[in-house]
C-alpha beads as a LAMMPS data file, in Angstrom:
LAMMPS data file: protein, C-alpha beads

185 atoms
184 bonds

1 atom types
1 bond types

-500.0 500.0 xlo xhi
-500.0 500.0 ylo yhi
-500.0 500.0 zlo zhi

Masses

1 110.0

Atoms # bond

1 1 1 -360.114 435.950 154.214
2 1 1 -359.642 435.310 150.474
3 1 1 -357.964 438.702 150.070
4 1 1 -355.576 437.900 152.940
5 1 1 -354.622 434.558 151.309
6 1 1 -353.973 436.261 147.966
7 1 1 -351.806 438.937 149.593
8 1 1 -349.904 436.309 151.559
9 1 1 -349.278 434.241 148.439
10 1 1 -348.123 437.328 146.526
11 1 1 -345.730 438.317 149.322
12 1 1 -344.436 434.760 149.605
13 1 1 -343.864 434.612 145.841
14 1 1 -342.051 437.963 145.859
15 1 1 -339.890 436.871 148.808
16 1 1 -339.020 433.628 147.014
17 1 1 -337.946 435.493 143.869
18 1 1 -335.799 437.904 145.899
19 1 1 -334.271 435.001 147.826
20 1 1 -333.463 433.092 144.632
21 1 1 -331.884 436.162 143.085
22 1 1 -329.808 436.732 146.201
23 1 1 -328.623 433.131 146.340
24 1 1 -327.637 432.877 142.709
25 1 1 -324.316 434.151 141.558
26 1 1 -323.078 435.149 138.173
27 1 1 -319.425 435.134 139.233
28 1 1 -317.071 432.572 137.721
29 1 1 -316.324 429.470 139.769
30 1 1 -313.194 429.631 141.949
31 1 1 -310.093 429.071 139.838
32 1 1 -311.743 430.172 136.569
33 1 1 -310.338 433.460 135.316
34 1 1 -312.199 435.137 132.446
35 1 1 -310.153 436.223 129.452
36 1 1 -308.729 439.717 129.483
37 1 1 -308.277 441.729 127.334
38 1 1 -311.562 440.919 125.624
39 1 1 -312.923 442.642 122.523
40 1 1 -316.679 442.271 122.103
41 1 1 -316.553 443.600 118.544
42 1 1 -314.345 440.610 117.607
43 1 1 -316.554 438.181 119.572
44 1 1 -319.781 439.329 117.905
45 1 1 -321.392 437.169 115.248
46 1 1 -322.235 433.502 114.945
47 1 1 -320.528 430.761 116.916
48 1 1 -321.219 427.036 116.563
49 1 1 -321.594 424.951 119.688
50 1 1 -319.071 422.166 119.201
51 1 1 -319.449 420.619 122.672
52 1 1 -321.422 421.153 125.872
53 1 1 -322.239 419.599 129.194
54 1 1 -325.760 418.192 129.289
55 1 1 -328.651 420.334 130.515
56 1 1 -332.387 420.032 130.100
57 1 1 -332.690 423.232 128.062
58 1 1 -330.451 421.795 125.309
59 1 1 -331.156 418.098 125.657
60 1 1 -331.627 416.418 122.275
61 1 1 -330.450 419.491 120.375
62 1 1 -328.130 419.308 117.379
63 1 1 -326.873 421.990 115.009
64 1 1 -326.709 424.527 117.847
65 1 1 -325.400 428.028 117.256
66 1 1 -325.235 431.254 119.222
67 1 1 -325.175 434.717 117.694
68 1 1 -323.998 437.719 119.707
69 1 1 -324.792 441.318 118.763
70 1 1 -323.929 444.483 120.678
71 1 1 -326.931 446.712 121.363
72 1 1 -326.981 450.526 121.543
73 1 1 -327.460 450.392 125.341
74 1 1 -324.246 448.385 125.792
75 1 1 -325.988 445.053 126.345
76 1 1 -325.495 442.063 124.053
77 1 1 -328.352 440.356 122.209
78 1 1 -327.929 436.581 122.386
79 1 1 -329.771 434.365 119.911
80 1 1 -329.395 430.633 120.474
81 1 1 -330.737 428.285 117.784
82 1 1 -330.708 424.553 117.414
83 1 1 -332.531 421.596 115.974
84 1 1 -334.747 419.728 118.440
85 1 1 -334.517 416.101 117.339
86 1 1 -337.501 415.112 119.504
87 1 1 -339.816 417.662 117.868
88 1 1 -338.101 417.514 114.493
89 1 1 -338.037 421.295 114.335
90 1 1 -335.790 424.306 114.878
91 1 1 -335.960 426.083 118.241
92 1 1 -334.567 429.384 119.316
93 1 1 -334.224 431.452 122.453
94 1 1 -333.379 435.136 122.616
95 1 1 -331.593 436.551 125.610
96 1 1 -329.672 439.523 126.890
97 1 1 -326.136 439.614 128.232
98 1 1 -324.502 442.276 130.375
99 1 1 -320.890 442.615 131.448
100 1 1 -320.499 441.959 135.166
101 1 1 -317.671 444.476 135.370
102 1 1 -315.184 445.982 132.956
103 1 1 -316.058 445.308 129.286
104 1 1 -312.412 444.310 128.706
105 1 1 -312.996 441.185 130.801
106 1 1 -315.003 438.309 129.276
107 1 1 -317.295 437.896 132.265
108 1 1 -320.979 438.400 131.529
109 1 1 -324.341 437.478 132.923
110 1 1 -326.995 436.203 130.526
111 1 1 -330.754 436.068 130.912
112 1 1 -333.324 434.257 128.821
113 1 1 -335.979 434.464 131.542
114 1 1 -336.619 437.968 132.848
115 1 1 -334.688 438.930 135.970
116 1 1 -332.855 435.591 136.314
117 1 1 -329.250 435.646 135.119
118 1 1 -326.611 432.977 134.735
119 1 1 -322.877 433.420 134.453
120 1 1 -321.102 433.367 131.092
121 1 1 -317.320 433.417 131.420
122 1 1 -314.945 432.984 128.498
123 1 1 -312.164 430.995 130.148
124 1 1 -310.078 430.418 126.999
125 1 1 -310.148 432.236 123.671
126 1 1 -308.199 431.839 120.468
127 1 1 -306.091 434.920 119.653
128 1 1 -307.970 435.151 116.341
129 1 1 -311.380 434.686 118.013
130 1 1 -311.938 431.383 116.206
131 1 1 -312.758 429.209 119.240
132 1 1 -313.759 429.742 122.857
133 1 1 -314.175 427.757 126.064
134 1 1 -317.069 429.135 128.108
135 1 1 -317.884 428.236 131.717
136 1 1 -321.009 429.167 133.658
137 1 1 -321.312 430.169 137.300
138 1 1 -320.351 426.645 138.295
139 1 1 -318.486 423.810 136.620
140 1 1 -321.653 422.018 135.512
141 1 1 -322.040 424.559 132.685
142 1 1 -319.443 424.412 129.933
143 1 1 -319.460 425.021 126.203
144 1 1 -316.838 424.804 123.488
145 1 1 -317.655 427.223 120.680
146 1 1 -316.106 427.675 117.260
147 1 1 -316.565 429.904 114.239
148 1 1 -316.677 426.689 112.219
149 1 1 -318.780 423.568 112.751
150 1 1 -315.754 421.425 113.610
151 1 1 -312.398 421.829 115.311
152 1 1 -309.022 420.490 114.269
153 1 1 -308.125 417.467 116.433
154 1 1 -305.184 419.293 118.052
155 1 1 -307.412 422.244 119.043
156 1 1 -310.071 419.873 120.349
157 1 1 -307.498 418.096 122.544
158 1 1 -306.122 421.440 123.743
159 1 1 -309.602 422.565 124.825
160 1 1 -310.366 419.250 126.517
161 1 1 -307.109 419.577 128.489
162 1 1 -307.921 423.188 129.410
163 1 1 -311.433 422.213 130.566
164 1 1 -310.002 419.397 132.694
165 1 1 -307.440 421.781 134.210
166 1 1 -310.361 424.018 135.247
167 1 1 -312.082 421.113 136.995
168 1 1 -314.649 420.464 134.237
169 1 1 -315.709 416.848 133.686
170 1 1 -314.505 416.805 130.086
171 1 1 -315.476 413.142 129.687
172 1 1 -319.109 414.245 130.075
173 1 1 -318.924 416.681 127.159
174 1 1 -321.495 416.062 124.430
175 1 1 -320.018 416.611 120.972
176 1 1 -322.652 418.399 118.927
177 1 1 -323.354 417.329 115.370
178 1 1 -323.919 419.889 112.624
179 1 1 -325.571 418.112 109.698
180 1 1 -328.472 420.459 108.925
181 1 1 -328.565 423.861 107.310
182 1 1 -330.199 426.420 109.578
183 1 1 -333.015 428.067 107.581
184 1 1 -332.265 431.381 109.342
185 1 1 -328.631 432.271 108.648

Bonds

1 1 1 2
2 1 2 3
3 1 3 4
4 1 4 5
5 1 5 6
6 1 6 7
7 1 7 8
8 1 8 9
9 1 9 10
10 1 10 11
11 1 11 12
12 1 12 13
13 1 13 14
14 1 14 15
15 1 15 16
16 1 16 17
17 1 17 18
18 1 18 19
19 1 19 20
20 1 20 21
21 1 21 22
22 1 22 23
23 1 23 24
24 1 24 25
25 1 25 26
26 1 26 27
27 1 27 28
28 1 28 29
29 1 29 30
30 1 30 31
31 1 31 32
32 1 32 33
33 1 33 34
34 1 34 35
35 1 35 36
36 1 36 37
37 1 37 38
38 1 38 39
39 1 39 40
40 1 40 41
41 1 41 42
42 1 42 43
43 1 43 44
44 1 44 45
45 1 45 46
46 1 46 47
47 1 47 48
48 1 48 49
49 1 49 50
50 1 50 51
51 1 51 52
52 1 52 53
53 1 53 54
54 1 54 55
55 1 55 56
56 1 56 57
57 1 57 58
58 1 58 59
59 1 59 60
60 1 60 61
61 1 61 62
62 1 62 63
63 1 63 64
64 1 64 65
65 1 65 66
66 1 66 67
67 1 67 68
68 1 68 69
69 1 69 70
70 1 70 71
71 1 71 72
72 1 72 73
73 1 73 74
74 1 74 75
75 1 75 76
76 1 76 77
77 1 77 78
78 1 78 79
79 1 79 80
80 1 80 81
81 1 81 82
82 1 82 83
83 1 83 84
84 1 84 85
85 1 85 86
86 1 86 87
87 1 87 88
88 1 88 89
89 1 89 90
90 1 90 91
91 1 91 92
92 1 92 93
93 1 93 94
94 1 94 95
95 1 95 96
96 1 96 97
97 1 97 98
98 1 98 99
99 1 99 100
100 1 100 101
101 1 101 102
102 1 102 103
103 1 103 104
104 1 104 105
105 1 105 106
106 1 106 107
107 1 107 108
108 1 108 109
109 1 109 110
110 1 110 111
111 1 111 112
112 1 112 113
113 1 113 114
114 1 114 115
115 1 115 116
116 1 116 117
117 1 117 118
118 1 118 119
119 1 119 120
120 1 120 121
121 1 121 122
122 1 122 123
123 1 123 124
124 1 124 125
125 1 125 126
126 1 126 127
127 1 127 128
128 1 128 129
129 1 129 130
130 1 130 131
131 1 131 132
132 1 132 133
133 1 133 134
134 1 134 135
135 1 135 136
136 1 136 137
137 1 137 138
138 1 138 139
139 1 139 140
140 1 140 141
141 1 141 142
142 1 142 143
143 1 143 144
144 1 144 145
145 1 145 146
146 1 146 147
147 1 147 148
148 1 148 149
149 1 149 150
150 1 150 151
151 1 151 152
152 1 152 153
153 1 153 154
154 1 154 155
155 1 155 156
156 1 156 157
157 1 157 158
158 1 158 159
159 1 159 160
160 1 160 161
161 1 161 162
162 1 162 163
163 1 163 164
164 1 164 165
165 1 165 166
166 1 166 167
167 1 167 168
168 1 168 169
169 1 169 170
170 1 170 171
171 1 171 172
172 1 172 173
173 1 173 174
174 1 174 175
175 1 175 176
176 1 176 177
177 1 177 178
178 1 178 179
179 1 179 180
180 1 180 181
181 1 181 182
182 1 182 183
183 1 183 184
184 1 184 185
């Protein structure tokens, strides 16, 4: 009887994982078109998170950055770092990103937790790769990234307007402070 219960629980768990994977999408939300042409070699390196929509995995974080690095297998190493004000310490998460189609289109899926992926779609990108507007698989995920810790007011307003045009609640954006020096450059 105990063996039957264990097998049943294992099968139920496996079915749940498969169901969750099948229900999740990494496609961009309707009306969001990822940037093309996209050049990963120009996108690589460190970006500062200037603004984001609130989510539990970043709540209370300041001084957030993301570093992207192409891997030999074609994937992209993603290293997110930030200062957790509640724990008074730096935190980091390492993930893996894969293009969802053609590598000339800025539509990727990113995983920090094994087989579970979320969408990562660059919806607006500076011609010089100095700032980016990134949207997840739905409009509740949005980030404004920059090569510098701040944006010029005109660029900030331009990105707010672009986010609003995409149906993002731009009034809910959290503007991230960058007052600390990350001990790991």
